[in-house]
N, C-alpha and C positions, 0 to 999 in steps of 0.2 A: 332928914330923910332918916335914916335907919333909925332914931326913937320912933320916926311915925309907926314905918313897918313893926317894930319890938310890938304897937299900941295892937295894930292891925290883927296880929298873931293871938294877943290873950285875950281879943274881941271873939275870936274864932274858937279861943278854945273852947268855950262855953253851948258850942253847937256841933258835937261831936259824928261822925258819919255813921249812920246805923249801920254802917260794912267795912269796919276797918279791923273787927275781931273775927274770927274764924263763928264764935260762937254764933254772934248777930248776921253775918252773910250766912249759915246755914238757913239761919230763921228765914230770913230773906226768902231762900233758896226754894223754904217751905211756903212763906207767904205767894209767890205764884205759881209753884206748883199744882195741876189739877191734878180732877179725880178720875176714875177709869171710867171711861163713858162718858166725860161731859165735854171733849176739846182740851183746850188748851186754852187755860187762862182765859181771854174773853178776848182773846186777838187770834184765833188763828182757823185757820181749813183746813180740811183733811181729805187727802185724796184719791182712793182708793182702785186699784187697775183695774179694766172688766174682764181680765184674761185671770185664769190661775196665776198664783205665787209660782214660782222653779223649786223645787226642793228642799229643804234647810241644809244645811249641810259647811264643814268646818274653814270655808269663805266668805262666808255671809259677812258682815261686817256694815253694819249702823255709819251713816256720815251724816253730816251737819253743814252747810254752804251755803255761805253767808253773801249774803244780793247784796251789790252797789246797782248806782244809778250808770254806772259805765264813764268812757270818755275815752277822747280820740285817740287812734293808735300810732299819730307821730301829728309836730306841732308846723304841718304841711297844711296849701289850700285843700289837695286831692284828698288827704284822709279827715279834716274834718268835715268835708262836702261826703263823704262817706258814713261818717258819723249821725251826723243834721238827717240825710235821707233816712237812715233806721230808726232814729230816737223821731223826727218831725213827722215820719209818717207813718205811724201809732195813733192808730182813730181812737185811741183811749189817752193820747196825751193830748192831741188835735182832733175836735171831734164836729168840726165845719163838716159839711158834707165834701165828698169825694171828686166833685163833677169842678167844685170851687176851692178845694183846695189842694187839690194835685195841680194845678196850671203854675196856680200863685207860689208855692213850696218850688217846684221843676225850673220856672222860668223865672224866679223876683229870688226867692229866698236862697236858693242853690246856687246861683252867680253872682251873689252881689255882699253873701258874709264869708263865704267858707277861706277868705282874705283877709278881712279881720280880724275872724276871732283867729288862727292862730297866728297870727301874731301876738295877740294875746294872751293862748298856750305858749308861745315862743318864749311871752317873761315869765312867767312861774314855773319853763319846766325844769326838770334839775338831771344830772347826771344818770340818774334812776330812773327817769322817767316822768310819768305825770304824777303829782302828788297824789290825787286821788288814788294811783292806782298801787302807789308804794304802800299809801295808808293803808286800805283796807286790806291789803296782801300782809303788813304791819301787823296789822288785831286779828287775821287769819291766823299767823304763824302763833299768836299770844295764846285766844283762843282754843288751839292745838293742843301748844304745854299745858295750858288750864286742866283738860276735858283726858290729855293722856292718850295714852299708842293703839286704848283699845275701839278709838270715834277715831275716821275720818275726815279732816277738817279741808275745805276744801274753798276757794273764792268763786264768786263767778259776777257775771254781772246782768243785765237786762240787756245793755248795748251795749255793741264791740264786742272783746274776746280779751277771754272766755266768755262764751254767751250760757247763759241760763240755763236755756236748752238743753245743749249736748254736753255739762256735767251733769245734770238730771237722771238724763236718758243711759249715761255709764253706770250712772250712784247704784240707779233703782235695781240694776242686774246684781250688784255684791252684797245689798240685804238694804233695811229703811230705810226712809229718808228723812229727815228736816232741816227743812230750807227758813232762813230766819233770813228778814228786811232788813236794811238800816234804815228804814223808815218810822220811825217813829208818828206820825201824823198818818191818819188815813184818806187817801182820796183815789178815782179810778184811774189818775195818770200817774203814782205811783208802784201802790201796793195793787189799786184795780188792776192794772196792764202787769204783776208781776205775779197776779195769783189766778188771772184769765191763762197766760201763759204754761204756765205748770202746771191746769188740767186737760189741755191743749197737749200738752207730753203725754201725760199721764195716759191720756185715753186712747196716744195709740197702738199699746202695744203693751204686754206681760213683763210685772215686773212689781218689787217691793212696794210699798204704801210708800205718798209725799205725804208729809203733815208742811203746812207751808205757817210759820209764824209770824207776827210782829208788833216789836215792844209796842209796851204801853205809854203815852204820855209823858206820866210823870211813874216809869218802873225806877226803883231805888236806885238801883246801878245806875243808870242815865243821868239821873240827877245826882247823881254824886260825882260821875263822871266832871258833869257842869260845872259842878261847883269846885272841886281841884284845880281844871283849868282854869276860871277864874279867878281863885286865891295865888295860881302862881304868876298869871298875871299883875294879879294885884301888888303881887309881894316882887316887882318889878317896877312900878310905876310909881312917879316923883309923888303924885298927889291920890289922894283918891277923887275918881270920879265926882261929880255932881250930879248925873241923870246916868240912866240904863236903859240901852237899846235892847231887841231882843230881838233878831231881825230873821224872819222865815221866807223861806221860798213860799212869790205866791200863787196862786189860781184864779183862774176867772169865775167874779163874783155868781153868774149861770151856775158852774160848777157845784159849787160848795152850797146853793141854793140846792140844786138839785138832789143831792146827799144828805139834804136836811141839817148845815153847816158843821158837820163830826172834825169838816179838817180846822177853821178857824175857832171851835172850841176847843179841840184838841190841842193846838196850840197856844191860845189860852191854856189850860192847863197844865205844860210846861212852863209857863212865865211865873204862874200859879205856885207851884209846885219851888221853881229854885228861887223865887224871891220867897221864901215862907223859908228857905233851908240857909240861906244867909243873911235872913234878919232885917231886911232890906224894905222899908219904905215905897209901898208899893206907888203913891204919888211920885216917887221919881224916880219909874219907869214905865216906856212905852212898849208896845210889840207891834212890830209896823214887819210890812211886806215887801218882798223885793223883785227882781227879772222880769221885769213884766215884758209880755208878747203878744204883738199882736193891736185890733186896735179897740176891742170890749173891754169894760171895765173890770179890770183884778179889786183883788185886795185891797183895802186900805187900813190906816193911812200906810202907805209910803214911806221906804225907807228914806231913799231922800228926799222927800219931802220932809218928811219929821227932823231930819238932820238940820237942815238947812232956817229949818222954824224955829228948832232950838237955840241956834248960835244967834237969829236975833233978837229971840227974846233975852239973852245975855248971859244963856246957859255954857259958859268959857271949856269946862272938860266930860268929854264922856267917855265911855267905855262901850262898845258895839259885839254884844254874841251873837251867834248865828247857830242857833239847838239843832235845825230841823239838818244844816248837814254838819254826820255823825267824822266827816271825815272832810280835808282842805279840800277844795279843786276853786273851778275859774268862778264860781260865785263867793268863793272868802278870800281868797288873797288876791284878785284883781277886782271884783264889784265895790267890796268893803273895804280891803286892804287901799286900793289907788284909789278909786272911784269914788265911794262915800269921804273917808277923808278927805278930799281935792273939796268936796260940799262942802265937809262941816267947817273947814279951816275958810274957805273962800268965803263964806258967808261972814266968818268974823269970830269963830271959835278957835278957841286956843288951844287945850293937848284932845287928841283923837287916842285913846286904847281899845286895837281889835283883839279881843280874848279869842284864843287857835280854837279850833274846833276840837269835841272831846278824843278822836283817833282813840289808841292801845289805850287810855287809861285803865289803868289796873280795877280801878271799877265799873266802870262798862263791861271790858273782859269779866270781872266777874257776875254782874246782871248779864252777860246773854249765856252765859257757862249756866249759869240757874236756868236760864228760857231750853236750851239743849237737853238737861239733864231730865227738866219734866215732864217733855216730851217723851223722850226715851224709855223716863222708870215707867210713865202713865199707858206707854203706849203694849202690848203683851208682845211673850216672848214669839221671835219665830216659829218656833214648832206650832205653836201654839192660834198661830195666825190665822192659819188654814186657808180656802181660797175665798178670794175675794171676786165676785160674781157684776 
């Protein structure tokens, strides 16, 4: 086993990360840096306040806000019920007519799911709290250290606490704000609802301009972070997997069609970039979708069905990556780490390797720092901004 690990390391030295050296990282930053007047790369929304900006002064400070989906406050039925009510009550997440969905949500979903989901949360809860919050905060702390004290870095959540709306309201009283989502694949139920909320907050009253950035599906820092986690997991594995499954959060087929197929296309871009980076035969990898909810068709192939089929076809060793989740949570630790593992082994599989989420990997932190710096450097100085009307 030790010899095989050594050979794997030797093979990987021929594919050095483009972000390993300061020079190449600077080059990567230049590649994603926008030019003045053109927006932020290919993935930004710029919201300007409808009222004059407050006058510049010594207390003006730029703020970067990292935004993740959110999590329950506690592994209890009441806390889960509150979180699900906010999350599933968002019409951009579940877009059924209110007269149909509201009774189903309140009379069925919120009465039946909280206890079961609370037990699942309890199984992954740590002494420091829910993994999603712990890892998101760690990512924010690392980004703060990279950007330095001249920029404030805050962490917020689209659902739960601290809420994105309140964090944006406070930050834009101090200076320009850059919101960076942890959603590299765009769809109405993630990036769409985040954009809508920020725009709503900005239109409430005066304050500094807010820019929203969404990482690209093949952003170098993101892909290199995935590669880093893959290499770490592979070094600990007894044998190299025969097949890779890259599992992304699913969405209804109807949503993807309405949005021009951009979500599925983005997931495939990530898969392609990752496989090219590790020189893996694409015929030995499958892009799948997990976390189905509700009766309508969702994107396929489904992760659980794929894993069972691979085992029945005689594939004994698989590795599962979850590139759509930048931090660990219920969907990765329980749905993949427990349920998917059980599905594969029960169907006859022999070895199941779950690759951890990218989390606060230095390559991802560097990529996020590039986005933030590009945003701030493209923005006119506070003294030059003038009033936005």
